[in-house]
C-alpha positions as a printed Julia matrix, in Angstrom:
323×3 Matrix{Float64}:
 51.77    5.24   29.86
 51.79    1.45   29.95
 49.35    1.46   27.03
 51.68    3.71   25.04
 54.64    1.44   25.79
 52.61   -1.58   24.74
 51.68    0.19   21.5
 55.31    1.08   20.82
 56.26   -2.53   21.55
 53.64   -3.73   19.06
 54.91   -1.26   16.45
 58.46   -2.49   17.0
 57.27   -6.07   16.62
 55.48   -5.22   13.37
 58.61   -3.45   12.11
 60.71   -6.52   12.89
 58.26   -8.76   11.03
 58.23   -6.34    8.08
 62.03   -6.2     8.04
 62.2    -9.99    8.12
 59.69  -10.15    5.28
 61.79   -7.73    3.23
 64.85   -9.87    3.9
 62.91  -12.98    2.9
 61.69  -11.33   -0.3
 65.22  -10.15   -1.15
 66.71  -13.58   -0.49
 64.0   -15.35   -2.5
 64.36  -12.82   -5.32
 68.11  -13.37   -5.44
 67.67  -17.14   -5.57
 64.94  -16.95   -8.22
 66.87  -14.38  -10.25
 69.91  -16.64  -10.36
 67.79  -19.34  -11.99
 67.04  -16.99  -14.89
 70.69  -16.18  -15.66
 70.71  -17.84  -19.07
 67.65  -15.94  -20.32
 69.04  -12.69  -18.89
 72.27  -13.18  -20.84
 70.24  -13.86  -23.95
 68.08  -10.77  -23.38
 71.1    -8.52  -22.89
 72.8    -9.99  -25.95
 69.78   -9.74  -28.26
 68.63   -6.19  -27.47
 71.58   -4.14  -28.86
 70.8    -5.3   -32.41
 67.62   -3.2   -32.32
 69.75   -0.04  -32.01
 71.85   -0.6   -35.11
 71.48    2.13  -37.7
 70.3     4.92  -35.36
 72.06    8.16  -34.47
 73.84    8.07  -31.09
 71.44   10.71  -29.73
 68.49    8.32  -30.23
 70.07    5.28  -28.53
 69.31    6.07  -24.88
 65.73    7.28  -25.57
 65.08    4.04  -27.5
 66.53    1.94  -24.66
 64.34    3.81  -22.15
 61.21    3.14  -24.2
 62.11   -0.56  -24.47
 62.78   -0.62  -20.71
 59.33    0.83  -19.99
 57.8    -1.72  -22.35
 59.68   -4.5   -20.57
 58.45   -3.37  -17.14
 54.89   -3.2   -18.53
 55.3    -6.73  -19.91
 56.52   -8.11  -16.6
 54.52   -6.2   -13.99
 51.21   -5.47  -15.72
 50.78   -8.37  -18.16
 52.82  -11.31  -16.9
 52.84  -10.95  -13.1
 49.03  -11.29  -12.68
 48.95  -14.22  -15.12
 51.85  -15.89  -13.29
 50.08  -15.55   -9.93
 46.83  -16.93  -11.34
 48.68  -19.88  -12.82
 50.62  -20.56   -9.63
 47.5   -20.57   -7.47
 44.8   -21.96   -9.76
 46.55  -23.9   -12.55
 50.05  -24.92  -11.41
 49.89  -27.88  -13.78
 50.1   -25.42  -16.71
 53.46  -23.92  -15.7
 55.61  -26.77  -17.03
 53.91  -26.95  -20.47
 54.16  -23.16  -20.82
 57.82  -23.27  -19.86
 58.4   -25.94  -22.5
 56.57  -23.85  -25.09
 58.8   -20.89  -24.33
 61.85  -23.14  -24.31
 60.9   -24.43  -27.73
 60.69  -20.85  -28.99
 64.23  -20.18  -27.69
 65.51  -23.37  -29.36
 63.87  -22.36  -32.64
 65.34  -18.85  -32.5
 68.84  -20.11  -31.71
 68.74  -22.85  -34.35
 67.37  -20.43  -36.95
 70.27  -18.04  -36.31
 72.81  -20.83  -36.83
 70.96  -22.15  -39.89
 70.96  -18.67  -41.41
 74.74  -18.35  -40.87
 75.43  -21.77  -42.42
 72.92  -21.35  -45.25
 72.43  -17.62  -45.89
 69.07  -16.82  -47.45
 67.5   -13.5   -48.28
 64.0   -12.54  -47.23
 62.06   -9.86  -49.09
 59.92   -9.26  -46.01
 62.95   -8.71  -43.77
 64.62   -6.45  -46.35
 61.41   -4.44  -46.55
 61.17   -4.18  -42.76
 64.8    -3.03  -42.45
 64.62   -0.5   -45.29
 65.23    3.02  -43.95
 62.47    4.89  -45.75
 61.09    6.8   -42.78
 63.51    6.96  -39.79
 60.66    7.72  -37.39
 58.65    4.75  -38.65
 61.74    2.52  -38.51
 62.35    3.54  -34.9
 58.77    2.7   -33.94
 58.99   -0.67  -35.69
 62.31   -1.5   -34.02
 60.94   -0.59  -30.57
 57.8    -2.66  -31.13
 59.93   -5.59  -32.31
 62.21   -5.31  -29.27
 59.25   -5.21  -26.87
 57.66   -8.24  -28.55
 60.92  -10.18  -28.23
 61.22   -8.99  -24.65
 57.73  -10.32  -23.93
 58.79  -13.85  -24.84
 62.01  -13.63  -22.84
 60.21  -11.92  -19.93
 57.63  -14.7   -19.88
 60.47  -17.21  -19.6
 62.15  -15.18  -16.85
 58.94  -14.81  -14.85
 57.97  -18.47  -15.22
 61.44  -19.74  -14.29
 61.54  -17.38  -11.31
 58.03  -18.42  -10.26
 59.04  -22.08  -10.31
 62.05  -21.28   -8.1
 60.2   -19.17   -5.51
 59.38  -20.84   -2.22
 57.2   -18.27   -0.43
 54.79  -19.0     2.44
 52.08  -16.61    1.23
 50.73  -15.48   -2.11
 51.61  -11.85   -1.27
 55.25  -12.66   -0.58
 55.31  -14.71   -3.77
 53.95  -11.74   -5.73
 56.37   -9.31   -4.05
 59.33  -11.58   -4.77
 58.32  -11.94   -8.4
 57.93   -8.15   -8.71
 61.41   -7.62   -7.24
 62.84  -10.14   -9.72
 61.02   -8.4   -12.59
 62.32   -4.94  -11.69
 65.83   -6.1   -10.84
 66.23   -8.15  -14.01
 64.89   -5.36  -16.21
 67.21   -2.73  -14.73
 70.18   -5.11  -14.94
 69.5    -6.06  -18.57
 68.77   -2.63  -20.0
 71.33   -0.87  -17.82
 73.91   -3.25  -19.28
 72.57   -2.62  -22.79
 72.86    1.14  -22.28
 76.48    0.76  -21.17
 77.27   -1.49  -24.13
 75.77    0.73  -26.83
 77.28    3.96  -25.42
 80.75    2.53  -24.84
 81.89    3.42  -28.35
 80.79    7.04  -27.75
 82.82    7.06  -24.53
 85.77    5.69  -26.48
 85.4     8.34  -29.18
 85.25   11.09  -26.56
 88.41    9.79  -24.88
 90.2     9.41  -28.22
 89.49   13.05  -29.08
 89.64   14.77  -25.67
 91.74   12.72  -23.23
 94.64   14.75  -21.79
 97.14   11.89  -21.88
 98.36    9.57  -24.6
 97.3     6.42  -22.67
 93.81    7.89  -22.27
 93.51    8.58  -25.99
 94.84    5.09  -26.72
 92.22    3.61  -24.39
 89.54    5.52  -26.28
 90.74    4.22  -29.65
 90.88    0.71  -28.2
 87.27    0.94  -27.01
 86.09    2.12  -30.42
 87.87   -0.78  -32.14
 86.76   -3.35  -29.55
 83.02   -2.58  -29.59
 82.28   -4.29  -32.96
 84.15   -7.35  -31.68
 82.13   -7.25  -28.44
 78.87   -7.08  -30.42
 79.87  -10.2   -32.35
 80.8   -11.97  -29.11
 77.43  -11.01  -27.62
 75.67  -12.38  -30.68
 77.43  -15.73  -30.25
 76.84  -15.75  -26.48
 73.18  -14.86  -26.97
 72.65  -17.68  -29.45
 74.44  -20.17  -27.18
 72.36  -18.98  -24.22
 69.15  -19.44  -26.22
 70.02  -23.05  -27.04
 71.35  -23.84  -23.57
 68.37  -22.37  -21.7
 65.81  -23.67  -24.2
 67.28  -27.17  -24.22
 67.54  -27.35  -20.43
 63.93  -26.17  -20.05
 62.66  -28.86  -22.43
 64.72  -31.6   -20.73
 63.59  -30.53  -17.25
 59.99  -30.3   -18.46
 60.15  -33.84  -19.82
 61.4   -34.98  -16.41
 58.48  -33.22  -14.71
 56.08  -34.97  -17.09
 57.55  -38.38  -16.33
 59.95  -38.72  -19.28
 63.22  -38.46  -17.43
 65.45  -40.84  -19.33
 67.19  -38.12  -21.38
 67.79  -35.9   -18.36
 69.13  -38.84  -16.37
 71.51  -39.82  -19.18
 72.79  -36.25  -19.55
 73.32  -36.04  -15.79
 75.25  -39.32  -15.78
 77.38  -38.33  -18.78
 78.15  -34.92  -17.27
 79.04  -36.61  -13.97
 81.42  -38.96  -15.76
 83.09  -36.07  -17.62
 83.4   -34.02  -14.45
 85.05  -36.83  -12.53
 87.52  -37.51  -15.35
 89.43  -34.28  -14.51
 91.39  -33.25  -11.38
 89.21  -32.8    -8.3
 89.43  -29.02   -8.17
 87.83  -28.75  -11.62
 85.12  -31.36  -11.16
 82.14  -29.08  -10.47
 82.99  -26.57  -13.22
 83.64  -29.25  -15.86
 80.49  -31.17  -14.88
 78.4   -27.99  -15.19
 79.98  -27.09  -18.54
 79.43  -30.6   -19.89
 75.77  -30.57  -18.87
 75.26  -27.09  -20.34
 76.92  -28.17  -23.6
 74.72  -31.28  -23.88
 71.61  -29.23  -23.08
 72.66  -26.81  -25.82
 73.23  -29.59  -28.37
 69.78  -30.96  -27.59
 68.37  -27.44  -27.89
 69.98  -27.06  -31.32
 68.62  -30.42  -32.49
 65.13  -29.6   -31.23
 65.3   -26.15  -32.84
 66.3   -27.63  -36.2
 63.29  -29.95  -35.99
 61.07  -26.95  -35.26
 62.3   -24.8   -38.2
 60.25  -26.58  -40.91
 57.32  -26.91  -38.49
 57.39  -23.18  -37.76
 57.9   -22.05  -41.35
 55.62  -24.56  -43.11
 52.83  -25.0   -40.58
 52.75  -22.48  -37.74
 53.76  -19.48  -39.88
 51.03  -19.98  -42.5
 48.42  -20.55  -39.76
 49.38  -17.31  -37.99
 49.41  -15.53  -41.35
 45.91  -16.78  -42.12
 44.64  -15.52  -38.75
 46.5   -12.19  -38.7
 46.15  -11.34  -42.37
 49.91  -10.9   -42.86
 52.11  -12.91  -45.21
 53.83  -15.99  -43.8
 57.3   -14.46  -44.34
 56.38  -11.5   -42.13
């Protein structure tokens, strides 16, 4: 009997340790996930564009396929690589972060450049031509999953840098929780966004009260505005996150003068307003300066990407540089 009680006591002890570990993983995942907020906003803002032009009945199946692709990117491709880097080549994390940050800066700057100086692309027109709806759907899904891979790599690397776990297994578990949580949050939000106009249309046609029908009509009219807002927010998030990653990476590599100056300027701006607004204004000023730097760096990268990197990739892949 005493042996049984001792066994039950050991089991209870193990359960307590396991529960504590789960709490630790959840807490670490929440902290690491918060660090990736900018990329998450960008991911949620970018994805809906891949659903434009499809029948409403195909929207949720397409989102589900992109979600599965995103989970595959994070859990099967990126998680093992992240763990190998963290334990065998931690010195490579900062350069890889800066590479991904540069990609975000390039994407954001290219979007702004295209708005200011519109230019047609035969390759893009050809890609977007609806000749075969099934083929177009496959191409859009592949494009979304490729974009997700870049953003997922940024999310996983940022989260990895923020995780403080005592063991490699807890580190891996925390990163997996971040990957799953972020994916469900992003694509759950995307599903709500893209189906909101259908909800509005249903209410406008079937609501029993006049206010309900008015709400439905308001949702239908508001959704195009929301999509434009998301496009702007996504671009701003790209530049903000990309710029802050580059600046922080330079600090890690020993080139901290720019980061120090931005911190000092943001501090001065924050303390120039009433005390209750200091923290918010200081954060906004720093984010704005990071974004301006991200835009400048992205504009520098546009000719490099289009004149050098693009032709090199085209020569290796066999595709044209415009593709």
